[in-house]
C-alpha positions, 0 to 999 in steps of 0.5 A: 659532628663528623670531622672531616672536612667538605670539598667545595666549589664556587660558582660566581666570584663577583661581590657575593660570591668571592665573599663566600669563596674566602669564608669557604677558604679560610673561616668554615672549617669543616669546609675546602675550597678546591674549585672555581668557576667563573666567565671573567679571567680576572676574577678567576686570577683572583681566586688563584692568587688569592685563595689558593684554589687549586682549579678556577673553571671558565665554565659551570659545566666544568667545575660541575664534572670534577670529581673531588667536588661534593658541594657545588656554593652558587653566587651568580647572577638569579636569572642563571640560579634553577638551571644550575642548581638543577645541573648541580643535584643531576651531577651528584652534586650537594648544592647552596644558593644564593636567594632567590631560587628564580624569578619564575615561580615554574623554576623554583616549582621545578628544582623542587621536583628535581630535589626530590628525585635526589633524596640524598643530595642537600639543596639549599637557598640562602635567607639568612636571616634566619641565622642571625643571631638576633633574629634566632634569639627573637623567633626563639621568645617568639615559640616560647610564647612570650608575645603571645601568638604573633600575628603582625610582621613589619620589615624592612631592607634599606640600602646606603645610597649610592649616588654612582646608581651601580645598581641601575645596569643589574634592575633590568635582571634583578625582578623588580626591587620586592624580588630583588631586596623584599624576599628577605623579609617575605621570608622573615615575615613567613618564619616568624608568622608560622610558615603559613597560606598568604592570600593577597598582596599590595604595592606600591612605590615611587622612584624617588632619586635613581630615574634610570630605573623608570627606563625598566618600570623598577622602583629605589622606594618602595612599600608592600602588605601582604594579607596571611590566613586567619587575619596575620598580616606583614609590611614591607620597605625597601629602599635604595637610598637611605643617607645614613646607612644601611637597615635592617629591622623587623618588629613581630606583634603578638596578642601580648607584646611586641620584639623588635628586631636590628633598631638603630642600624649601629656599626657599634656601642660607641656613641659620639656628642659633638658640636652637631649634636649626639650621634652613632655610626651605622653599617655600611650595607647589609655584608656587615650587617649580617656577615656573622650571619652568612658563616653561621648559613654557609657552617649549617649547609656545610654541616650537614652535608657532611653529617646528613643532618636535616637542613634548617630551611626547604626548597619550600620556603624559598618557593613560596617567598617567590611566589608571594615577590611574586604577587607583590611584583604585581600588585605594583604593575596593575596598582590593584590587589593580588589574589596568591594562589594556593601552594601547588 
């Protein structure tokens, strides 16, 4: 492995971008954070003060014009992803982008096309569960035949209830609960089922708490089912209203057994017994649950750049997650099952 450090620039310094920027600046040995980008004056000042970033730009084009920046990490609004990925590639930069590639399938395919024209550049979308030690252990066991042939994946992403409804104002641009939250579960299902072709999708859901979501046709709780070729299936649950904490889990059933990942949502191994009963504390948000995985994900990308090795997942993987997510959202809107068109 090369000892050199990859010089990186962070585009987007909000909730997720700030976390990635901190990791790149202080916790990823193979990376050197040399620049940042945000339209927010407050976020730019924070990056200069807290991260020691030598250059912080208001304009994304200025970040791309910085000759020191070898790789761009993107954590901007989803509506900007495809355009910014393409611009980075055409500027000669490696690019890592938070999920999803886009809310439009045509844009996902356009990103793939541009990436093919730049084969020496690395481009990856952040599907973090593929890097979580527990998910990776389960995947290795499935690959070794521990549960026979997998045919059913149940996967859920359920967030702790936020009474403020902070996410409601972002809902109109999120693509809907299944593209915003369940796209990770979709990718998990494809991963464990071997990347096989999806055939049909059906979804249903409700607004259980946050009435403000009705204005943009979104939900705070939903369930979807996807049928894959060969009779394989996935059942996906998304929720923004869990009272106890964030809970991400998956169950993979095969012909000779079953594996469960993440059941119980424990923040640690402490169990409390008192007058209210016996309990344990839960992970408060997705970041605490996957903090190690986010580090491993960024490290894997940085190592692929500096050693010119293959990436652990492809842009096509990300495109297919969006393709299935769009079919699920269409099913929700039409209240019918939706046939999923095959990829080109």
